[in-house]
mmCIF file of the N, C-alpha and C atoms, coordinates in Angstrom:
data_MODEL
# 
_entry.id   MODEL 
# 
loop_
_atom_site.group_PDB 
_atom_site.id 
_atom_site.type_symbol 
_atom_site.label_atom_id 
_atom_site.label_alt_id 
_atom_site.label_comp_id 
_atom_site.label_asym_id 
_atom_site.label_entity_id 
_atom_site.label_seq_id 
_atom_site.pdbx_PDB_ins_code 
_atom_site.Cartn_x 
_atom_site.Cartn_y 
_atom_site.Cartn_z 
_atom_site.occupancy 
_atom_site.B_iso_or_equiv 
_atom_site.pdbx_formal_charge 
_atom_site.auth_seq_id 
_atom_site.auth_comp_id 
_atom_site.auth_asym_id 
_atom_site.auth_atom_id 
_atom_site.pdbx_PDB_model_num 
ATOM 1   N N  . UNK A 1 1  ? -61.317 89.815  -83.488  1.00 0.00 ? 1  UNK A N  1 
ATOM 2   C CA . UNK A 1 1  ? -61.056 89.316  -84.838  1.00 0.00 ? 1  UNK A CA 1 
ATOM 3   C C  . UNK A 1 1  ? -62.332 89.357  -85.678  1.00 0.00 ? 1  UNK A C  1 
ATOM 4   N N  . UNK A 1 2  ? -63.461 88.978  -85.040  1.00 0.00 ? 2  UNK A N  1 
ATOM 5   C CA . UNK A 1 2  ? -64.721 88.981  -85.783  1.00 0.00 ? 2  UNK A CA 1 
ATOM 6   C C  . UNK A 1 2  ? -65.108 90.402  -86.181  1.00 0.00 ? 2  UNK A C  1 
ATOM 7   N N  . UNK A 1 3  ? -64.866 91.362  -85.284  1.00 0.00 ? 3  UNK A N  1 
ATOM 8   C CA . UNK A 1 3  ? -65.186 92.753  -85.605  1.00 0.00 ? 3  UNK A CA 1 
ATOM 9   C C  . UNK A 1 3  ? -64.343 93.267  -86.765  1.00 0.00 ? 3  UNK A C  1 
ATOM 10  N N  . UNK A 1 4  ? -63.090 92.855  -86.812  1.00 0.00 ? 4  UNK A N  1 
ATOM 11  C CA . UNK A 1 4  ? -62.200 93.285  -87.898  1.00 0.00 ? 4  UNK A CA 1 
ATOM 12  C C  . UNK A 1 4  ? -62.711 92.763  -89.231  1.00 0.00 ? 4  UNK A C  1 
ATOM 13  N N  . UNK A 1 5  ? -63.040 91.489  -89.293  1.00 0.00 ? 5  UNK A N  1 
ATOM 14  C CA . UNK A 1 5  ? -63.547 90.896  -90.534  1.00 0.00 ? 5  UNK A CA 1 
ATOM 15  C C  . UNK A 1 5  ? -64.867 91.562  -90.933  1.00 0.00 ? 5  UNK A C  1 
ATOM 16  N N  . UNK A 1 6  ? -65.721 91.823  -89.955  1.00 0.00 ? 6  UNK A N  1 
ATOM 17  C CA . UNK A 1 6  ? -67.007 92.453  -90.231  1.00 0.00 ? 6  UNK A CA 1 
ATOM 18  C C  . UNK A 1 6  ? -66.813 93.866  -90.784  1.00 0.00 ? 6  UNK A C  1 
ATOM 19  N N  . UNK A 1 7  ? -65.895 94.618  -90.213  1.00 0.00 ? 7  UNK A N  1 
ATOM 20  C CA . UNK A 1 7  ? -65.676 95.985  -90.689  1.00 0.00 ? 7  UNK A CA 1 
ATOM 21  C C  . UNK A 1 7  ? -65.052 95.974  -92.089  1.00 0.00 ? 7  UNK A C  1 
ATOM 22  N N  . UNK A 1 8  ? -64.164 95.029  -92.357  1.00 0.00 ? 8  UNK A N  1 
ATOM 23  C CA . UNK A 1 8  ? -63.571 94.921  -93.698  1.00 0.00 ? 8  UNK A CA 1 
ATOM 24  C C  . UNK A 1 8  ? -64.660 94.586  -94.717  1.00 0.00 ? 8  UNK A C  1 
ATOM 25  N N  . UNK A 1 9  ? -65.551 93.652  -94.379  1.00 0.00 ? 9  UNK A N  1 
ATOM 26  C CA . UNK A 1 9  ? -66.647 93.301  -95.282  1.00 0.00 ? 9  UNK A CA 1 
ATOM 27  C C  . UNK A 1 9  ? -67.559 94.502  -95.520  1.00 0.00 ? 9  UNK A C  1 
ATOM 28  N N  . UNK A 1 10 ? -67.832 95.277  -94.462  1.00 0.00 ? 10 UNK A N  1 
ATOM 29  C CA . UNK A 1 10 ? -68.678 96.458  -94.622  1.00 0.00 ? 10 UNK A CA 1 
ATOM 30  C C  . UNK A 1 10 ? -68.031 97.474  -95.555  1.00 0.00 ? 10 UNK A C  1 
ATOM 31  N N  . UNK A 1 11 ? -66.722 97.649  -95.444  1.00 0.00 ? 11 UNK A N  1 
ATOM 32  C CA . UNK A 1 11 ? -66.005 98.575  -96.318  1.00 0.00 ? 11 UNK A CA 1 
ATOM 33  C C  . UNK A 1 11 ? -66.063 98.093  -97.758  1.00 0.00 ? 11 UNK A C  1 
ATOM 34  N N  . UNK A 1 12 ? -65.871 96.792  -97.975  1.00 0.00 ? 12 UNK A N  1 
ATOM 35  C CA . UNK A 1 12 ? -65.926 96.236  -99.331  1.00 0.00 ? 12 UNK A CA 1 
ATOM 36  C C  . UNK A 1 12 ? -67.319 96.422  -99.927  1.00 0.00 ? 12 UNK A C  1 
ATOM 37  N N  . UNK A 1 13 ? -68.356 96.126  -99.138  1.00 0.00 ? 13 UNK A N  1 
ATOM 38  C CA . UNK A 1 13 ? -69.726 96.298  -99.626  1.00 0.00 ? 13 UNK A CA 1 
ATOM 39  C C  . UNK A 1 13 ? -69.990 97.767  -99.954  1.00 0.00 ? 13 UNK A C  1 
ATOM 40  N N  . UNK A 1 14 ? -69.541 98.673  -99.100  1.00 0.00 ? 14 UNK A N  1 
ATOM 41  C CA . UNK A 1 14 ? -69.733 100.103 -99.360  1.00 0.00 ? 14 UNK A CA 1 
ATOM 42  C C  . UNK A 1 14 ? -69.007 100.527 -100.634 1.00 0.00 ? 14 UNK A C  1 
ATOM 43  N N  . UNK A 1 15 ? -67.819 100.007 -100.873 1.00 0.00 ? 15 UNK A N  1 
ATOM 44  C CA . UNK A 1 15 ? -67.075 100.344 -102.090 1.00 0.00 ? 15 UNK A CA 1 
ATOM 45  C C  . UNK A 1 15 ? -67.794 99.838  -103.328 1.00 0.00 ? 15 UNK A C  1 
ATOM 46  N N  . UNK A 1 16 ? -68.335 98.617  -103.263 1.00 0.00 ? 16 UNK A N  1 
ATOM 47  C CA . UNK A 1 16 ? -69.060 98.059  -104.409 1.00 0.00 ? 16 UNK A CA 1 
ATOM 48  C C  . UNK A 1 16 ? -70.309 98.891  -104.690 1.00 0.00 ? 16 UNK A C  1 
ATOM 49  N N  . UNK A 1 17 ? -71.047 99.238  -103.643 1.00 0.00 ? 17 UNK A N  1 
ATOM 50  C CA . UNK A 1 17 ? -72.264 100.039 -103.825 1.00 0.00 ? 17 UNK A CA 1 
ATOM 51  C C  . UNK A 1 17 ? -71.921 101.402 -104.416 1.00 0.00 ? 17 UNK A C  1 
ATOM 52  N N  . UNK A 1 18 ? -70.880 102.036 -103.905 1.00 0.00 ? 18 UNK A N  1 
ATOM 53  C CA . UNK A 1 18 ? -70.506 103.353 -104.431 1.00 0.00 ? 18 UNK A CA 1 
ATOM 54  C C  . UNK A 1 18 ? -70.012 103.242 -105.877 1.00 0.00 ? 18 UNK A C  1 
ATOM 55  N N  . UNK A 1 19 ? -69.339 102.145 -106.217 1.00 0.00 ? 19 UNK A N  1 
ATOM 56  C CA . UNK A 1 19 ? -68.900 101.955 -107.609 1.00 0.00 ? 19 UNK A CA 1 
ATOM 57  C C  . UNK A 1 19 ? -70.113 101.844 -108.527 1.00 0.00 ? 19 UNK A C  1 
ATOM 58  N N  . UNK A 1 20 ? -71.145 101.095 -108.106 1.00 0.00 ? 20 UNK A N  1 
ATOM 59  C CA . UNK A 1 20 ? -72.356 100.995 -108.913 1.00 0.00 ? 20 UNK A CA 1 
ATOM 60  C C  . UNK A 1 20 ? -73.037 102.359 -109.043 1.00 0.00 ? 20 UNK A C  1 
ATOM 61  N N  . UNK A 1 21 ? -73.072 103.133 -107.965 1.00 0.00 ? 21 UNK A N  1 
ATOM 62  C CA . UNK A 1 21 ? -73.699 104.457 -108.010 1.00 0.00 ? 21 UNK A CA 1 
ATOM 63  C C  . UNK A 1 21 ? -72.943 105.378 -108.966 1.00 0.00 ? 21 UNK A C  1 
ATOM 64  N N  . UNK A 1 22 ? -71.628 105.348 -108.906 1.00 0.00 ? 22 UNK A N  1 
ATOM 65  C CA . UNK A 1 22 ? -70.825 106.206 -109.790 1.00 0.00 ? 22 UNK A CA 1 
ATOM 66  C C  . UNK A 1 22 ? -71.025 105.784 -111.242 1.00 0.00 ? 22 UNK A C  1 
ATOM 67  N N  . UNK A 1 23 ? -71.025 104.468 -111.493 1.00 0.00 ? 23 UNK A N  1 
ATOM 68  C CA . UNK A 1 23 ? -71.248 103.983 -112.858 1.00 0.00 ? 23 UNK A CA 1 
ATOM 69  C C  . UNK A 1 23 ? -72.637 104.382 -113.343 1.00 0.00 ? 23 UNK A C  1 
ATOM 70  N N  . UNK A 1 24 ? -73.625 104.292 -112.472 1.00 0.00 ? 24 UNK A N  1 
ATOM 71  C CA . UNK A 1 24 ? -74.982 104.687 -112.846 1.00 0.00 ? 24 UNK A CA 1 
ATOM 72  C C  . UNK A 1 24 ? -75.076 106.168 -113.152 1.00 0.00 ? 24 UNK A C  1 
ATOM 73  N N  . UNK A 1 25 ? -74.373 106.985 -112.388 1.00 0.00 ? 25 UNK A N  1 
ATOM 74  C CA . UNK A 1 25 ? -74.382 108.425 -112.650 1.00 0.00 ? 25 UNK A CA 1 
ATOM 75  C C  . UNK A 1 25 ? -73.732 108.730 -113.998 1.00 0.00 ? 25 UNK A C  1 
ATOM 76  N N  . UNK A 1 26 ? -72.598 108.084 -114.274 1.00 0.00 ? 26 UNK A N  1 
ATOM 77  C CA . UNK A 1 26 ? -71.915 108.321 -115.548 1.00 0.00 ? 26 UNK A CA 1 
ATOM 78  C C  . UNK A 1 26 ? -72.800 107.875 -116.708 1.00 0.00 ? 26 UNK A C  1 
ATOM 79  N N  . UNK A 1 27 ? -73.467 106.710 -116.544 1.00 0.00 ? 27 UNK A N  1 
ATOM 80  C CA . UNK A 1 27 ? -74.363 106.217 -117.591 1.00 0.00 ? 27 UNK A CA 1 
ATOM 81  C C  . UNK A 1 27 ? -75.538 107.172 -117.777 1.00 0.00 ? 27 UNK A C  1 
ATOM 82  N N  . UNK A 1 28 ? -76.079 107.702 -116.677 1.00 0.00 ? 28 UNK A N  1 
ATOM 83  C CA . UNK A 1 28 ? -77.182 108.650 -116.764 1.00 0.00 ? 28 UNK A CA 1 
ATOM 84  C C  . UNK A 1 28 ? -76.771 109.922 -117.477 1.00 0.00 ? 28 UNK A C  1 
ATOM 85  N N  . UNK A 1 29 ? -75.595 110.441 -117.176 1.00 0.00 ? 29 UNK A N  1 
ATOM 86  C CA . UNK A 1 29 ? -75.107 111.651 -117.851 1.00 0.00 ? 29 UNK A CA 1 
ATOM 87  C C  . UNK A 1 29 ? -74.927 111.374 -119.337 1.00 0.00 ? 29 UNK A C  1 
ATOM 88  N N  . UNK A 1 30 ? -74.396 110.192 -119.673 1.00 0.00 ? 30 UNK A N  1 
ATOM 89  C CA . UNK A 1 30 ? -74.213 109.817 -121.080 1.00 0.00 ? 30 UNK A CA 1 
ATOM 90  C C  . UNK A 1 30 ? -75.558 109.731 -121.793 1.00 0.00 ? 30 UNK A C  1 
ATOM 91  N N  . UNK A 1 31 ? -76.562 109.145 -121.116 1.00 0.00 ? 31 UNK A N  1 
ATOM 92  C CA . UNK A 1 31 ? -77.901 109.066 -121.709 1.00 0.00 ? 31 UNK A CA 1 
ATOM 93  C C  . UNK A 1 31 ? -78.485 110.457 -121.940 1.00 0.00 ? 31 UNK A C  1 
ATOM 94  N N  . UNK A 1 32 ? -78.285 111.367 -120.983 1.00 0.00 ? 32 UNK A N  1 
ATOM 95  C CA . UNK A 1 32 ? -78.797 112.734 -121.148 1.00 0.00 ? 32 UNK A CA 1 
ATOM 96  C C  . UNK A 1 32 ? -78.143 113.396 -122.353 1.00 0.00 ? 32 UNK A C  1 
ATOM 97  N N  . UNK A 1 33 ? -76.834 113.234 -122.509 1.00 0.00 ? 33 UNK A N  1 
ATOM 98  C CA . UNK A 1 33 ? -76.123 113.847 -123.642 1.00 0.00 ? 33 UNK A CA 1 
ATOM 99  C C  . UNK A 1 33 ? -76.632 113.257 -124.956 1.00 0.00 ? 33 UNK A C  1 
ATOM 100 N N  . UNK A 1 34 ? -76.747 111.924 -125.015 1.00 0.00 ? 34 UNK A N  1 
ATOM 101 C CA . UNK A 1 34 ? -77.243 111.266 -126.230 1.00 0.00 ? 34 UNK A CA 1 
ATOM 102 C C  . UNK A 1 34 ? -78.670 111.715 -126.532 1.00 0.00 ? 34 UNK A C  1 
ATOM 103 N N  . UNK A 1 35 ? -79.518 111.757 -125.513 1.00 0.00 ? 35 UNK A N  1 
ATOM 104 C CA . UNK A 1 35 ? -80.904 112.163 -125.694 1.00 0.00 ? 35 UNK A CA 1 
ATOM 105 C C  . UNK A 1 35 ? -81.009 113.592 -126.175 1.00 0.00 ? 35 UNK A C  1 
ATOM 106 N N  . UNK A 1 36 ? -80.143 114.476 -125.661 1.00 0.00 ? 36 UNK A N  1 
ATOM 107 C CA . UNK A 1 36 ? -80.164 115.868 -126.071 1.00 0.00 ? 36 UNK A CA 1 
ATOM 108 C C  . UNK A 1 36 ? -79.814 115.990 -127.551 1.00 0.00 ? 36 UNK A C  1 
ATOM 109 N N  . UNK A 1 37 ? -78.846 115.212 -128.008 1.00 0.00 ? 37 UNK A N  1 
ATOM 110 C CA . UNK A 1 37 ? -78.476 115.241 -129.429 1.00 0.00 ? 37 UNK A CA 1 
ATOM 111 C C  . UNK A 1 37 ? -79.642 114.775 -130.294 1.00 0.00 ? 37 UNK A C  1 
ATOM 112 N N  . UNK A 1 38 ? -80.350 113.740 -129.852 1.00 0.00 ? 38 UNK A N  1 
ATOM 113 C CA . UNK A 1 38 ? -81.506 113.250 -130.601 1.00 0.00 ? 38 UNK A CA 1 
ATOM 114 C C  . UNK A 1 38 ? -82.592 114.316 -130.655 1.00 0.00 ? 38 UNK A C  1 
ATOM 115 N N  . UNK A 1 39 ? -82.831 114.977 -129.512 1.00 0.00 ? 39 UNK A N  1 
ATOM 116 C CA . UNK A 1 39 ? -83.853 116.027 -129.461 1.00 0.00 ? 39 UNK A CA 1 
ATOM 117 C C  . UNK A 1 39 ? -83.480 117.168 -130.408 1.00 0.00 ? 39 UNK A C  1 
ATOM 118 N N  . UNK A 1 40 ? -82.214 117.549 -130.437 1.00 0.00 ? 40 UNK A N  1 
ATOM 119 C CA . UNK A 1 40 ? -81.791 118.627 -131.335 1.00 0.00 ? 40 UNK A CA 1 
ATOM 120 C C  . UNK A 1 40 ? -81.975 118.225 -132.795 1.00 0.00 ? 40 UNK A C  1 
ATOM 121 N N  . UNK A 1 41 ? -81.631 116.985 -133.149 1.00 0.00 ? 41 UNK A N  1 
ATOM 122 C CA . UNK A 1 41 ? -81.813 116.525 -134.527 1.00 0.00 ? 41 UNK A CA 1 
ATOM 123 C C  . UNK A 1 41 ? -83.289 116.500 -134.907 1.00 0.00 ? 41 UNK A C  1 
ATOM 124 N N  . UNK A 1 42 ? -84.152 116.036 -134.001 1.00 0.00 ? 42 UNK A N  1 
ATOM 125 C CA . UNK A 1 42 ? -85.577 116.021 -134.270 1.00 0.00 ? 42 UNK A CA 1 
ATOM 126 C C  . UNK A 1 42 ? -86.095 117.437 -134.460 1.00 0.00 ? 42 UNK A C  1 
ATOM 127 N N  . UNK A 1 43 ? -85.625 118.358 -133.638 1.00 0.00 ? 43 UNK A N  1 
ATOM 128 C CA . UNK A 1 43 ? -86.039 119.754 -133.771 1.00 0.00 ? 43 UNK A CA 1 
ATOM 129 C C  . UNK A 1 43 ? -85.637 120.332 -135.111 1.00 0.00 ? 43 UNK A C  1 
ATOM 130 N N  . UNK A 1 44 ? -84.430 120.030 -135.568 1.00 0.00 ? 44 UNK A N  1 
ATOM 131 C CA . UNK A 1 44 ? -83.980 120.517 -136.871 1.00 0.00 ? 44 UNK A CA 1 
ATOM 132 C C  . UNK A 1 44 ? -84.829 119.935 -137.981 1.00 0.00 ? 44 UNK A C  1 
ATOM 133 N N  . UNK A 1 45 ? -85.171 118.631 -137.876 1.00 0.00 ? 45 UNK A N  1 
ATOM 134 C CA . UNK A 1 45 ? -85.997 118.011 -138.911 1.00 0.00 ? 45 UNK A CA 1 
ATOM 135 C C  . UNK A 1 45 ? -87.395 118.628 -138.938 1.00 0.00 ? 45 UNK A C  1 
ATOM 136 N N  . UNK A 1 46 ? -87.952 118.881 -137.757 1.00 0.00 ? 46 UNK A N  1 
ATOM 137 C CA . UNK A 1 46 ? -89.305 119.441 -137.690 1.00 0.00 ? 46 UNK A CA 1 
ATOM 138 C C  . UNK A 1 46 ? -89.312 120.895 -138.184 1.00 0.00 ? 46 UNK A C  1 
ATOM 139 N N  . UNK A 1 47 ? -88.267 121.656 -137.865 1.00 0.00 ? 47 UNK A N  1 
ATOM 140 C CA . UNK A 1 47 ? -88.226 123.052 -138.262 1.00 0.00 ? 47 UNK A CA 1 
ATOM 141 C C  . UNK A 1 47 ? -87.907 123.205 -139.752 1.00 0.00 ? 47 UNK A C  1 
ATOM 142 N N  . UNK A 1 48 ? -87.258 122.202 -140.347 1.00 0.00 ? 48 UNK A N  1 
ATOM 143 C CA . UNK A 1 48 ? -86.875 122.274 -141.746 1.00 0.00 ? 48 UNK A CA 1 
ATOM 144 C C  . UNK A 1 48 ? -88.098 122.211 -142.663 1.00 0.00 ? 48 UNK A C  1 
ATOM 145 N N  . UNK A 1 49 ? -89.178 121.561 -142.200 1.00 0.00 ? 49 UNK A N  1 
ATOM 146 C CA . UNK A 1 49 ? -90.358 121.396 -143.067 1.00 0.00 ? 49 UNK A CA 1 
ATOM 147 C C  . UNK A 1 49 ? -91.210 122.625 -143.114 1.00 0.00 ? 49 UNK A C  1 
# 
């Protein structure tokens, strides 16, 4: 019984950790996209002068 509870807890912890990793990856990709747009706008402003 103790092993069953322990394995269930390990699965739950692994799911939570993987959810945080997936959320972090999505946030990182979003930051890269946003940053790229800012870089392109800055480039246009610098090239316009």
